C-alpha positions as CSV (number, residue, x, y, z in Angstrom):
1,X,-0.1,-0.1,-0.2
2,X,1.3,3.9,-0.5
3,X,1.7,5.5,2.5
4,X,1.4,9.1,3.0
5,X,1.0,11.3,6.4
6,X,-0.6,14.5,7.7
7,X,2.1,16.4,8.6
8,X,6.2,16.7,7.7
9,X,6.6,16.2,11.0
10,X,5.0,13.3,11.7
11,X,5.8,11.4,8.2
12,X,9.3,11.8,10.0
13,X,8.7,9.8,13.3
14,X,7.5,7.1,11.4
15,X,10.1,7.0,9.0
16,X,13.6,7.8,11.0
17,X,14.6,5.4,13.8
18,X,16.0,7.9,16.0
19,X,13.3,10.4,16.1
20,X,10.6,6.8,16.2
21,X,12.2,5.9,19.5
22,X,12.0,9.7,20.9
23,X,8.1,9.8,19.7
24,X,6.6,6.5,20.5
25,X,9.2,5.3,23.4
26,X,8.7,1.3,23.8
27,X,6.1,1.3,21.2
28,X,8.3,2.5,18.3
29,X,9.0,-1.4,17.8
30,X,5.5,-2.2,17.1
31,X,4.4,1.2,15.5
32,X,7.6,0.0,13.0
33,X,5.7,-3.3,12.7
34,X,2.8,-2.2,11.5
35,X,4.0,0.6,9.2
36,X,5.8,-2.3,7.9
37,X,2.5,-4.7,7.7
38,X,1.0,-1.7,5.5
39,X,3.1,-0.8,3.3
40,X,3.6,-4.9,2.4
41,X,0.0,-5.2,2.2
42,X,-1.5,-4.7,-1.4
43,X,-4.7,-3.2,0.1
44,X,-6.8,-2.3,3.4
45,X,-8.1,-5.7,2.7
46,X,-4.8,-7.5,3.9
47,X,-4.2,-5.8,7.1
48,X,-8.3,-6.9,8.3
49,X,-6.5,-10.4,8.0
50,X,-4.3,-9.9,10.3
51,X,-5.4,-10.4,13.9
52,X,-2.9,-8.5,15.7
53,X,-3.4,-5.4,13.9
54,X,-7.0,-5.3,14.7
55,X,-7.6,-3.3,11.6
56,X,-11.3,-1.8,11.6
57,X,-13.4,1.3,10.7
58,X,-14.0,4.2,13.8
59,X,-17.4,5.6,14.1
60,X,-18.9,8.9,15.2
61,X,-17.0,11.7,14.6
62,X,-14.1,9.8,12.9
63,X,-16.1,9.0,10.3
64,X,-13.8,6.9,7.3
65,X,-11.0,7.1,9.3
66,X,-9.9,3.4,10.1
67,X,-6.8,2.5,13.1
68,X,-4.3,-0.4,13.4
69,X,-3.7,-1.2,17.2
70,X,-0.2,-0.7,18.7
71,X,0.1,-1.8,22.2
72,X,-2.0,-0.4,25.8
73,X,-4.7,1.6,24.2
74,X,-2.6,3.2,21.1
75,X,-3.3,3.4,17.9
76,X,-2.2,4.5,14.1
77,X,-4.9,6.6,13.0
78,X,-5.6,6.6,8.6
79,X,-7.7,7.8,6.5
80,X,-8.1,6.0,2.3
81,X,-6.2,8.5,-0.1
82,X,-8.5,7.9,-2.7
83,X,-10.9,11.3,-4.4
84,X,-13.7,9.5,-4.2
85,X,-13.3,7.0,-1.7
86,X,-14.4,3.6,-3.6
87,X,-17.7,2.2,-2.0
88,X,-19.3,-1.0,-3.0
89,X,-22.9,-1.5,-3.5
90,X,-24.7,-1.1,0.3
91,X,-22.7,2.2,1.0
92,X,-19.5,0.7,3.0
93,X,-16.2,1.3,2.2
94,X,-14.8,-1.1,-0.1
95,X,-12.0,-2.2,1.4
96,X,-10.6,-4.2,-1.4
97,X,-9.8,-0.8,-3.5
98,X,-8.2,1.0,-0.8
99,X,-4.5,1.2,-1.9
100,X,-3.1,3.8,-0.5
101,X,-3.3,6.4,2.7
102,X,-2.7,8.7,4.8
103,X,-2.0,8.1,8.2
104,X,-3.0,11.1,10.4
105,X,-1.9,10.8,14.0
106,X,-1.1,8.3,16.4
107,X,-3.1,8.5,19.7
108,X,-4.7,6.6,22.6
109,X,-8.7,7.9,21.6
110,X,-10.4,5.7,24.8
């Protein structure tokens, strides 16, 4: 999958090892693992097959956004980078057609 980032600072926190360690501390290893999984996935549907990632669609004020798990309630939050967002006949997002995402933030939103 193609990955973009909402800001240059966020991009650096995912692509520079030293910044990743400083930004995410003990979670850095899992952040790195999830990024590698996202890059290797052909589409978002593939991410849903990785139980530990728990790729899921968010609701309410985060509609059309997804998250993957990292330790201790922290999530990498992203959205499809398609215009328009591919949808199924029932109106739901077609995850098998999502091949580009934009990472928005890493957050404990619980």
